[in-house]
Structure formats: C-alpha cells, structure tokens
C-alpha positions in Angstrom: 18.4 -48.3 -26.2 18.2 -51.9 -25.3 21.2 -53.7 -23.8 22.3 -57.3 -23.8 24.7 -59.4 -21.8 27.6 -60.4 -24.1 28.2 -64.1 -24.4 28.6 -66.0 -21.1 30.3 -63.1 -19.3 28.9 -60.3 -17.3 29.5 -57.5 -19.8 26.3 -55.6 -20.6 26.5 -53.7 -23.9 24.0 -51.5 -25.9 22.5 -53.2 -28.9 24.1 -50.6 -31.2 27.9 -50.2 -31.0 29.6 -47.1 -32.4 32.4 -48.1 -34.8 35.2 -45.5 -35.0 37.4 -46.5 -37.9 36.8 -43.2 -39.6 38.2 -41.1 -36.7 41.5 -39.7 -37.7 41.0 -40.1 -41.5 37.6 -39.1 -42.6 36.7 -37.4 -39.3 38.6 -34.8 -37.4 39.0 -34.9 -33.7 36.2 -32.4 -33.2 33.9 -34.4 -35.5 34.8 -37.6 -33.6 33.9 -36.0 -30.3 30.6 -34.8 -31.7 29.7 -38.3 -32.9 30.6 -39.8 -29.5 28.5 -37.1 -27.7 25.5 -37.7 -29.9 25.7 -41.5 -29.7 26.0 -41.4 -26.0 23.0 -39.1 -25.7 21.0 -41.7 -27.8 21.9 -44.5 -25.4 24.8 -46.0 -27.4 27.3 -46.7 -24.7 29.4 -49.4 -26.5 32.4 -48.1 -28.5 34.6 -50.2 -30.7 38.1 -49.3 -31.9 41.4 -50.9 -32.8 45.1 -50.2 -32.6 45.4 -50.1 -36.4 42.7 -47.5 -36.9 41.9 -45.4 -38.8 41.2 -46.9 -42.1 43.0 -46.7 -44.5 45.8 -48.1 -42.3 49.1 -46.3 -42.6 52.0 -45.4 -40.4 51.2 -41.7 -40.3 47.8 -42.2 -38.7 48.0 -45.5 -36.9 46.6 -45.1 -33.4 44.9 -41.8 -34.0 41.5 -43.2 -33.6 42.2 -44.5 -30.1 43.8 -41.1 -29.3 40.6 -39.2 -30.3 38.5 -41.5 -28.1 41.0 -41.0 -25.3 40.7 -37.2 -25.5 36.9 -37.5 -25.5 36.9 -39.8 -22.5 39.1 -37.4 -20.6 37.1 -34.3 -21.6 33.7 -35.9 -21.0 34.5 -37.8 -17.8 32.3 -40.7 -19.1 34.8 -43.5 -18.9 32.8 -45.3 -16.2 29.6 -45.0 -18.3 30.8 -46.6 -21.5 31.9 -50.1 -22.6 35.2 -49.7 -24.4 36.4 -52.3 -26.9 39.6 -52.4 -28.8 41.6 -54.9 -30.9 45.2 -56.0 -31.5 46.2 -56.4 -35.1 47.1 -59.9 -36.3 50.1 -60.8 -38.4 50.7 -58.5 -41.4 54.3 -58.1 -42.6 53.2 -55.1 -44.7 52.2 -53.2 -41.6 55.8 -52.5 -40.6 54.8 -49.6 -38.4 53.1 -52.1 -36.0 56.0 -53.6 -33.9 58.2 -53.9 -37.0 55.6 -55.9 -38.9 56.2 -58.9 -36.7 53.1 -58.4 -34.6 51.4 -61.6 -33.6 49.5 -62.9 -30.5 52.5 -63.9 -28.4 53.1 -62.5 -24.9 55.4 -59.7 -26.0 53.1 -58.3 -28.7 49.9 -58.6 -26.6 51.4 -56.8 -23.7 52.9 -54.1 -25.9 49.7 -53.6 -27.8 47.5 -53.4 -24.7 49.9 -50.9 -23.0 50.0 -48.7 -26.1 46.2 -48.7 -26.5 45.7 -47.9 -22.8 48.1 -45.0 -23.2 46.3 -43.6 -26.2 42.8 -44.2 -24.7 43.9 -42.5 -21.5 42.4 -45.2 -19.3 43.4 -48.1 -17.1 41.3 -50.9 -18.6 39.8 -52.0 -21.9 36.5 -53.7 -21.2 36.5 -56.0 -24.3 39.9 -56.8 -25.9 39.7 -58.6 -29.2 42.1 -60.3 -31.7 41.5 -58.4 -34.9 42.1 -61.4 -37.2 43.6 -64.9 -36.6 47.3 -65.7 -36.1 46.9 -68.7 -38.3 46.2 -69.0 -42.0 42.5 -68.3 -42.5 40.6 -66.8 -45.5 39.4 -63.4 -44.5 38.5 -59.9 -45.8 36.8 -61.2 -49.0 38.9 -64.4 -49.5 36.6 -67.4 -49.3 38.9 -70.4 -50.2 41.2 -72.0 -47.7 44.7 -72.4 -49.2 46.8 -75.0 -47.5 49.9 -73.7 -49.3 49.5 -70.4 -47.4 50.1 -72.1 -44.1 52.4 -70.1 -41.7 53.8 -70.4 -38.3 51.3 -69.2 -35.7 51.0 -68.7 -32.0 49.1 -71.5 -30.3 45.6 -70.4 -29.2 46.2 -71.7 -25.6 49.4 -69.5 -25.4 47.5 -66.5 -26.5 44.7 -67.2 -24.0 47.2 -67.7 -21.2 48.7 -64.2 -21.8 45.2 -62.6 -22.0 44.4 -64.3 -18.7 47.4 -62.6 -17.1 46.3 -59.2 -18.5 42.8 -59.8 -17.1 44.4 -60.7 -13.7 46.4 -57.4 -13.9 43.1 -55.5 -14.5 44.3 -54.1 -17.8 41.5 -55.9 -19.8 38.1 -57.3 -19.0 36.4 -59.7 -21.3 38.0 -61.1 -24.5 36.8 -61.7 -28.0 37.9 -62.7 -31.5 37.2 -61.1 -34.9 37.1 -62.4 -38.5 37.0 -65.9 -37.1 35.9 -69.3 -38.5 33.7 -71.9 -36.9 36.8 -74.0 -36.2 38.5 -71.0 -34.6 35.6 -70.2 -32.3 35.3 -73.9 -31.2 39.1 -74.2 -30.6 39.1 -71.0 -28.4 36.3 -72.5 -26.3 37.9 -75.9 -26.2 41.2 -74.6 -25.0 39.7 -72.4 -22.4 37.7 -75.3 -21.0 40.6 -77.8 -21.2 43.1 -75.6 -19.6 41.1 -73.3 -17.3 41.8 -70.2 -19.4 39.7 -67.2 -20.1 36.7 -67.7 -22.3 35.9 -65.6 -25.4 32.6 -63.6 -25.0 32.2 -62.4 -28.6 33.1 -62.8 -32.2 33.2 -59.6 -34.4 32.4 -60.8 -37.9 31.1 -59.5 -41.2 27.3 -59.6 -41.4 25.0 -57.7 -43.8 22.4 -58.2 -46.5 25.0 -59.1 -49.0 27.0 -61.3 -46.6 24.9 -63.7 -44.6 27.3 -66.6 -44.4 27.2 -66.5 -40.6 23.7 -68.0 -40.7 24.8 -71.2 -42.5 28.5 -71.6 -41.8 27.8 -73.4 -38.5 29.2 -70.3 -36.7 25.7 -69.4 -35.8 25.2 -72.7 -34.0 28.7 -72.6 -32.5 27.9 -69.2 -31.0 24.5 -70.1 -29.8 25.6 -73.3 -28.0 28.8 -71.9 -26.7 27.3 -68.5 -25.8 29.5 -66.3 -27.9 27.9 -63.0 -28.9 28.1 -61.8 -32.5 29.2 -58.2 -33.0 28.1 -57.6 -36.6 30.4 -55.3 -38.5 29.9 -53.6 -41.8 26.1 -53.7 -41.7 26.0 -51.3 -44.7 28.7 -53.0 -46.7 31.1 -50.0 -46.6 28.1 -47.7 -47.5 27.1 -49.7 -50.5 23.7 -50.7 -48.9 22.9 -47.1 -48.2 22.2 -46.8 -52.0 24.3 -43.7 -52.3 26.6 -45.2 -54.9 23.6 -46.2 -57.0 22.6 -42.6 -57.3 26.1 -41.3 -57.7 29.0 -43.8 -58.3 31.4 -41.1 -57.4 29.8 -40.2 -54.1 32.2 -39.4 -51.2 32.8 -42.5 -49.1 35.2 -45.3 -48.4 34.5 -47.0 -51.7 35.6 -43.9 -53.7 38.2 -42.5 -51.3 40.3 -45.6 -50.9 41.8 -47.9 -53.6 39.5 -50.7 -54.8 41.9 -53.3 -53.5 40.8 -52.4 -50.0 37.2 -53.5 -50.4 36.8 -55.3 -53.8 34.1 -57.5 -52.5 31.7 -54.6 -52.3 32.4 -53.6 -55.9 31.5 -57.0 -57.4 28.8 -56.9 -60.1 26.6 -59.2 -58.0 26.8 -56.9 -55.0 25.7 -54.0 -57.2 22.8 -56.0 -58.5 21.7 -57.1 -55.1 22.1 -53.6 -53.7 19.9 -52.2 -56.4 17.2 -54.7 -55.6 17.4 -54.1 -51.9 17.2 -50.4 -52.4 14.2 -50.7 -54.6 12.4 -52.8 -52.0 13.2 -50.3 -49.2 11.9 -47.4 -51.2 8.8 -49.2 -52.3 7.9 -49.6 -48.6 8.7 -46.0 -47.6 12.2 -46.6 -46.2 15.6 -45.5 -47.1 17.9 -48.3 -48.1 20.1 -47.7 -45.1 17.1 -47.8 -42.8 16.0 -51.1 -44.1 19.4 -52.7 -44.1 20.1 -51.7 -40.5 16.6 -52.5 -39.2 17.0 -56.0 -40.7 20.4 -56.5 -39.0 19.2 -55.1 -35.7 16.3 -57.6 -35.7 18.3 -60.8 -36.2 18.0 -62.8 -33.0 21.7 -63.9 -33.0 23.2 -60.4 -33.3 24.3 -59.3 -29.9 25.2 -55.8 -31.1 25.5 -54.1 -34.5 28.6 -51.9 -35.1 27.6 -48.8 -37.0 29.9 -46.1 -38.5 29.3 -42.7 -40.0 31.1 -39.7 -41.2 28.3 -37.1 -40.5 25.9 -36.6 -37.7 23.0 -36.9 -40.1 24.2 -40.4 -41.1 24.7 -41.3 -37.5 21.2 -40.1 -36.6 19.6 -42.2 -39.4 21.6 -45.2 -38.4 20.5 -45.0 -34.8 16.9 -44.1 -35.7 16.6 -47.3 -37.7 16.7 -49.2 -34.5 13.0 -48.3 -34.0 12.0 -49.6 -37.4 10.1 -52.9 -37.4 10.1 -54.6 -40.8 6.8 -56.1 -42.0 6.8 -59.9 -42.6 6.3 -59.1 -46.3 9.6 -57.1 -46.5 11.5 -59.8 -44.6 10.2 -62.4 -47.1 11.2 -60.3 -50.0 14.7 -59.8 -48.5 15.0 -63.6 -48.2 13.9 -64.0 -51.8 16.5 -61.6 -53.1 19.1 -63.3 -51.0 18.1 -66.7 -52.4 18.6 -65.5 -56.0 21.8 -63.6 -55.2 23.3 -65.3 -52.2 26.2 -63.7 -50.3 27.8 -61.7 -53.1 29.7 -59.5 -50.6 31.0 -62.4 -48.4 
C-alpha cells in the first residue's frame, strides 16, 4: 500500500483510508474489529471516524463508532501504527444529543468534543482532527445553491483555528483539516492561518465519485494544489450506488434501503440511476465489477491524497482494497469522461 504526505504537514497516510460510519449501526463491535484487522493487514493504516457516527445519527448510538475503534486499539496494541482521524460535528439544532444541539466550533465545544472523542478512542491524541461541516451557512450534503436568507451567526474561522492551536500545543490533536468545505472556505482557512500565525489545515474531506466530480472544476482543485491541502475523497461508491447492486436488486440491503430517502436523496435522483447504469455496463464490458472500476478511477486521480472506503462485509472490504491494484485502460477513462460529459455531476 502506497503512502502520501498529507498537505503541507508531516503526516504520512495510506492511499486508502478505512471509513467507519457503519460501525455501531450496520456492523457489530466484533465485525468492526474484523474489518480493522483485515484493513491493517492489507496496509491500510489510516482510519477515519467522527463523534456523530454511526450513521444514521441518533442519540442512542452517537459515539459508538469511536468506542468500537477504541476497544480495537486497546486490544490490538496498534495505536502507534495507525493514523487516527476524527471529526467534530458542526451546528445542527436537530442533534440535541450533541452538547444540547448548540455544538459549534467555539472553544468550549471544541475542547469538549476532543476530550469526549479521546475518552471513547482510549488514546491520548487524535492525529488528524477535522471540522465535519462549516460553522457558517454553506450548501452541503446535496444542496447546491447558496441561500443568503439562510445566513446564521457563526464562529469566526480565526477563533476556531486559535483553539485548535491550543489543542495542538497540549498534544491532544496533531494536524487539522476541514470537511464538506467550499473553495472560499479553504482559502479563508489558509489566509487566516498565514495572517495570524495559526495552525494550517492539511486536508479537506469532500465528496468525490463518478457521479460527483465538482471538485475538479469548482476551483477547489486549484486551491488545494496551490495551497497544499490534501483531498480525502469520501463516498467513492455513492452510498453503494456505484457498486451496481441496486441495479440488480433495488431492495438490496444497504444504506439506500435501510435509511430514509431523505438522508441521501442525491443518490436516488433519476440522473444518478441513469449514470450508474452506464458506468456499470462499461465496467462489465471490460471485465470489471462496477465497484472495482469506480474505485480504481478514484484511486488513480492525481489530486486525491487518500480515498475513504467503507464496507459492511469483509468480502466488500477485500474487493474495495483489491481495486487499488487495477489500472484502467485509456479507453475506459475516455469512456468514463464521455459518460460524465453527457450526465455531469448528478450526485453532487
């Protein structure tokens, strides 16, 4: 497994990152441990989690994912061999179970979130600490239009960075990153860090897959290249849609059938289904599974620092990791681009 230095920092991560949002909902603790063992054996030493996991987020299970990872770290004794990433949830008044629904990126919330995550993870330091979504009003999670009337009070970026800097000095976190961010947001984080001598973000964890390629043309790609911010690509299989399993069986077990459609409506859009069918046909015509092609394509993008994969079975995890060895012929890449040109970004 190849590794890469993340952003302008000194954090070396594997090119595949194990996403864990199923741990505690779709996967038991024993299953979570089996996935972690297998991924580690295959050279995947980068683990991503979040305080709000598992998905679907709810009070009864919040924090369970981190707890499962923590028990594995304690049992395996491998804390020093893995890069551990977690995230603080952004403002969400509906998530009343997270600090009374008033969670934001101010000093009190950041400190409380970090301490709680460290306790669940049973460790003294989180290597990469990320802001799960912005404090300010930004269209995310399938919303594509900026709505000025949705403006809200938000914590100033420089204030957030100042507190994160204190947590770094205390040794509780290492590098920092953002998630679900915009070009303006990434630029502002860099600007404030340079103007005020504050910690610099090393990564941005954003959506990127065959049905959602906005990163390539949103200027975020150039922002990240010039400012040395690594992309951690999440949802490379579009909640399993790009595996093709829902084409064969619309009621197949998975996130899109287990959870209410309101959670991920973008992956149920007619254009996503149409694009998925064409990508799946292309993969099969060239002797690949749809998941293998979708992941191999994502793994091969020059600007993707690490791709976050997730699975509910070891067989899925094996296929996802095996796809790293797949090299797509130029003809296949050209056909992928042609499909994208006719059905651009339906899952964005």
